[in-house]
N, C-alpha and C positions, 0 to 999 in steps of 0.2 A: 174351281170351273164359274161357268160364265153363266150370266142369268140367261132365262128362256120367257116369262113371262110372268105376270101380277100373282102374289103367292093365293089370293082370295078363288082364283080359276085356276092355279099352276098344274098341269098335269101331270109333273113330276112327285106330288103328292095327293092327287084324287085319281083313284080308280074309278077311272070314265073315261069310253072312247063312242063313238055313235053307236055300234052295235052292241056295246056291253056297258055292263055297271054293276058296282058296288050295291048291295041291297040298300042299304043305308044312306042311300044316296038317292033311293027313289022318291020324287018330288022335289028333287034339287037341280037333278040335272037331268038331260032327256036323253034316253037309249032305246035302243031296240028292245032291250031285255037287261033284268037285275037277277045279279044269283047273289046267293050269301055268304059264297065263300069258304073255304076249307083251311085252317090252321096248317101250318106244318114248318118242321124245323129242319134248317142245313145242317145237314151230315158231313159235308165236304169241309176240311182247312179252311177254304174261300170260295166263294162263286161270284162269276161276273155278272152283274147286272147291266143288260142290255136296253136303249129304247126299243130295240127291234129283236125278234127274235134270230140267233145265228152267231157264231162266234166270230165272224168277218165283221161284226157289227162293231161299233165303237162303244169302248168302256163309259158306262155313266159313271157307277161307283161297285161297291163289292157289297159282297154279306159274308160274314164271318161265323165260324162255327158255333153252333146255337142260338143263332138269331131265329126268329120266328117271321115266316113269310106268309101271308093267307093270299092263297090260291082262288083268283077269279076263273083261269081258263086254262085247261091243260090242250096244250096246244100238239100238233101230229107228229112235228120234227123234232120231240123230247124238249121241247121249252114249255114254263110255265107261266101266266101272267099275273100279279098280283102285286103286294103290297107289304114292303118290309114294316115289322112291326115298331122297331127301335127308334126309327127315326121318318117313317112316311112313306118313304122312297117305292116308286113303285115304276115297275117293267118288269123284263124278261128276267128269269133264271134257268140253267140245266134243270130239267124236272129229275135226273135219275140221283140228283145228290139231296133229296127231300125227301121227309119223311114224316109220318104222323110223330108228334112230339112223346117223347120217352122218359125216362125219370127226369125230376126236377132239378135243376140248375142247383151246384153247390158252391162253386169256385167259377175262377174266372181266370183267363190267362192275364199274368203281371210283368212277365220279363218280355221284351221287344218282340222277341222270337224265340220260339223253343222245339224241342221232337216229341213224338209219341212214338215209343217200345213197342214190340209184342209181349215184351217183360221187366222185370225192375232189375235192368242193366243198361248202362251207356256204352257196353263193348257191344248190345245186339245191333242189328241192324235197324237202321230207323225206318218207321212204317210212312209216317208225315209228318209237315212242317207245320205249325200253329204261329197266329201272333195275338200280340195282347189284343185283350177286349175279347176274344173268345170263350164263352161259356161251354160251361160241362159239367157231368154230373160226377162225382167223385164218391166212391162205395169206399175209398180204405186209404189210408195212410201210411206206408210203413216203411221201415228203413229208407228215409229221404224218398221214395216214389209213391206217388200216388196213382191210384186205380180207378179209371174210368168205369161208368156204365158198360161201355160197352167192351170192356176188357183192354183197353190201351194204358199204357202206363206212362207218365212224366215224370220230369224232375219238380220234387214236391214245394221245392223255395222257389219257383216261377209261377207260383200260382198264389192266388189272393180269395179271400170267401168271400162270396159274392156280395155282402153287406159290407165288405173294406173297401176304403177309398183312399187315394193318395190325397196327401196334401196341399202339393204343390204341381200344379199342373205344367206349371212350364217347366221343371224336371221331368214329368213322363216327356212332354214335346223334345227336351234336348236329348235323350237318350235315341231319339231317330236322326241322329246329326250324321250326316254323311249314306243314307238311307236313298236309294235312288228315287228318282221322280218318276211318277207314273201319273198321268193323267187319268183320275177316277179310282185312285189307288187310296187304299185305306189301311195298310197292314205295314208289318215291320218289313216285310219284302218290295214293297213298293209303294208310294203314298205322292200325294198331289196337297196344295197347299190348303185349301181347308179339310180335306180328309186328317192332315197333322191336326189342325185345331180339334177337330170334333173329337178324334178318339183320344186327345190326350184330356180335354176336358171331362169324355166317359169315364176314364181309371180316375178322373175325381168324384165323380157322382153326380157331375152336371149331362144331361141331355141336351146334345146341339143338332141343328138340322146339317144337312151335308153340306149345301154349296154356299161358296161365298157370298153370294145376293142375300141367299137365305141367312145368314149368318148375320149379315150388317143390318139386316132388320128386324133381327130379334135379340140378338145377344150383347148384352151390356147395355151399358149407358155413356150415352155419346158425350164426347170432351171437345173444348174448343181447340184447333188448330194454331197452336202459335208459331209464331216466328222461328226459326229452329228447333220445332218442336220440343220445348222448352219444360213442358209440363208432364212429362212422360216418367213411367215407371214400367218396373215389372208385372209381366201379364196383359201389358195393355194392348188391346188386337188393332193391328194397323188395315186399313182396308182401302184399296184401290179396285178400279171398276174391272172385277175379272181376276182380282187376286186378294191376299191375307197373308199375314205375318203375324207373330207374337215377340211383343218386346222381351229381350231376355234381360236389361237393364235399360238404363236412362237412355241410353245411345243404340247400343246393338240390335240388330231384328233377325230370329230364327225363323227361317221360311225353308218350305218345298217350294222350288222355283223351277222353271226352263233354262235359265241361263246358265245356272251349276249344274242343271242336271240332277240335282240332289236337295238333302236337307243342308242348309248351310247358315251359319252365322256371320254377318258384315255389319258394317257401320249403318244405320240407318240412312245417314246421308248421302252414303254412294250407292247404296240401294233406290234412295228416291230420285236421285240423279239420274241414273241408267233407265229406272222404268218409266220415268217422265219422258223419255226420248225413243219409248216405243209405244207400241197403243195401247198400253194400261194408263199413261197419263199422270196425273198429280193423285195423291193420296186425297181420298175424297171424304174419309171419314177415323175416325179413332173413337173407341169404347172401352171403357174400364168395365170389369167383371165385380159386382158385388164383393 
C-alpha cells in the first residue's frame, strides 16, 4: 500500500479529525471536541476498515476476529470510527460486528485459514471461516476440537496458544503461496504485499506496522544495495516505492503482487526488471530483521 503522509502527522495512525479527536491528543492536535473512546472487540471473522464509512469505499486494511478497536464515534449509518489496537490503524468499521470485550483470548489461529462449526464434527455445516492471526477465547479442547467462549468449534490443531510463536516468519509467509492478491487484505482469503509481511511477522511475535512505507521506516536494519544483490539472505525485506517483498533465499522473492494477482515466488532479478519498467521503479531499500 502506498504512502500518505509523514508518520508524525499520519492520519492513518492518529485518531484525529477537525471535528473530533481522541482525548489523549488534547493539547497535541486541534479539534472541536475530544472523546475518551470505548474499547470494543471484533466479533466477525474479518471486517473491512475504510477511510470513509460505506461498503462502496476503498479498502484500507482489515480487522481480524478478536482484534480490539477503540471507538471514538458511532455513525448513523452502521459504521464506527476509531483505531485498531494492534497496529494503530485508524478508520471506519461496520459497527454491528463490534461488541464489548468478553473472555480473555487464550489462543490464536495458526493455520492460514480454517472453519468454525456448531459442534465438534467436520461433517457439520460450516458456520464461518477465520484466518491466521485471529484471536479466540477457548474454553475446552477435547477429541481434537476446541470450543470457543461463544460456543463455536474449531479443529484444535489449527490453533496455537496466545503466547506461542513461529520460529521462521518466512515459512509462515510461504504458506500463503497462491493466495489471491487483495488491496488492503491481510487474511488467508486475500492479502496484499505489506499485509503478508505484517501477518507473517505477527505469527512470529513481531508487531509490524501495516503499510509498506511504515514498514520501510520502522522495520529492520538497512542493508547496502550491492550490484546483483549479492548480500541477500532468507528473510531480508525488499522495498520499492509502494511495494515490498520477502526474500525466500539468496535469489528468490516471495511477494503478494498485482502482476500475478496472488502471492508468488519469482527470481528477484526478474521481479526487479519488471517492476522497474512500471510505476514502482527501482528497489529503494533492503532491510534485515534482527
